[in-house]
Each structure stands twice: as structure tokens, then as C-alpha cells.
MIVO-463243 format. One line per 3 residues: number of its first residue (from 1); their letters; for each residue y, x negated, z negated of N, C-alpha, C. Coordinates in steps of 0.1 Angstrom, whole numbers, m for minus. Layout:
N
NUM) A) Y X Z Y X Z Y X Z; ...
This chain:
50
1) MKQ) 65 148 288 66 136 279 60 124 285; 66 113 285 61 101 291 50 95 282; 40 88 288 29 83 281 33 74 269
4) EEL) 44 66 271 48 57 260 54 65 249; 58 77 251 65 85 241 54 92 232; 42 93 237 31 99 229 27 90 217
7) RSW) 24 97 206 21 89 194 11 96 186; 2 88 180 m8 94 171 m2 93 157; m5 104 149 0 104 136 m12 105 126
10) SIA) m11 98 115 m21 100 105 m18 113 98; m27 119 91 m24 132 84 m13 130 73; m12 118 68 m3 115 57 12 115 62
13) EPA) 14 111 74 28 109 79 35 123 80; 30 133 87 37 146 87 36 153 73; 26 150 65 25 156 52 37 151 44
16) KLG) 40 138 44 51 132 37 64 138 42; 66 139 55 78 144 60 80 159 56; 69 166 55 70 180 51 70 183 36
19) RVS) 68 172 29 67 172 14 56 181 9; 44 180 16 32 187 12 21 177 12; 10 180 6 m2 171 6 m9 172 19
22) SRT) m17 161 21 m26 161 33 m36 172 32; m41 175 20 m50 186 18 m44 199 23; m31 201 19 m24 214 23 m24 215 39
25) LRH) m20 204 46 m20 204 60 m34 207 66; m44 201 60 m58 204 65 m61 219 63; m57 225 52 m59 239 50 m52 247 60
28) YDQ) m39 244 62 m31 252 72 m38 251 86; m43 240 89 m50 238 102 m62 247 102; m70 246 92 m83 254 91 m81 269 92
31) VGL) m70 274 86 m67 289 87 m59 293 99; m56 283 108 m49 286 120 m34 287 120; m28 281 109 m13 282 108 m6 271 117
34) LPR) m13 261 121 m7 250 129 m10 252 143; m1 249 152 m3 250 166 m13 239 171; m21 242 181 m30 233 187 m23 223 196
37) GSP) m25 211 193 m20 200 202 m31 194 210; m30 181 213 m41 175 220 m53 173 210; m65 171 216 m76 170 207 m75 158 197
40) PAV) m79 160 185 m78 149 175 m85 136 180; m79 125 177 m86 112 179 m95 109 168; m103 99 170 m112 94 159 m103 88 149
43) GRR) m104 91 136 m96 86 126 m100 73 121; m93 68 110 m95 55 105 m109 54 100; m115 64 95 m129 63 90 m140 66 101
46) GRR) m135 67 113 m145 68 124 m150 82 126; m143 92 120 m147 106 122 m136 113 129; m141 123 136 m131 131 144 m127 143 135
49) GQ) m114 146 135 m109 157 127 m115 170 131; m116 180 122 m122 193 125 m112 204 124
């Protein structure tokens, strides 16, 4: 993938596309249901995702 094709997503964007809550996506990530991508960037609140 080219550098300009890479995009950061807020947690709300894929949640809305999948018709689930952000909390649900965080839970899925926590229990290992989501594949690992690149390391999370620092979010809007200045914290790194866990």
C-alpha cells in the first residue's frame, strides 16, 4: 500500500460502518477478535489506545 493510501481511523468510523458501538469494538479488540494492524496512534485525547 502506498503511503498516501494509509489512513488513520477514529474508533467511531469503523463502528458506524459496522453498526456497532465504539465500546463493542474496544471489547472485541481486548478479547483478541480483531486482527492486529499498525500500532495505534495517539488519539484525540492524547492517549495511546490499549
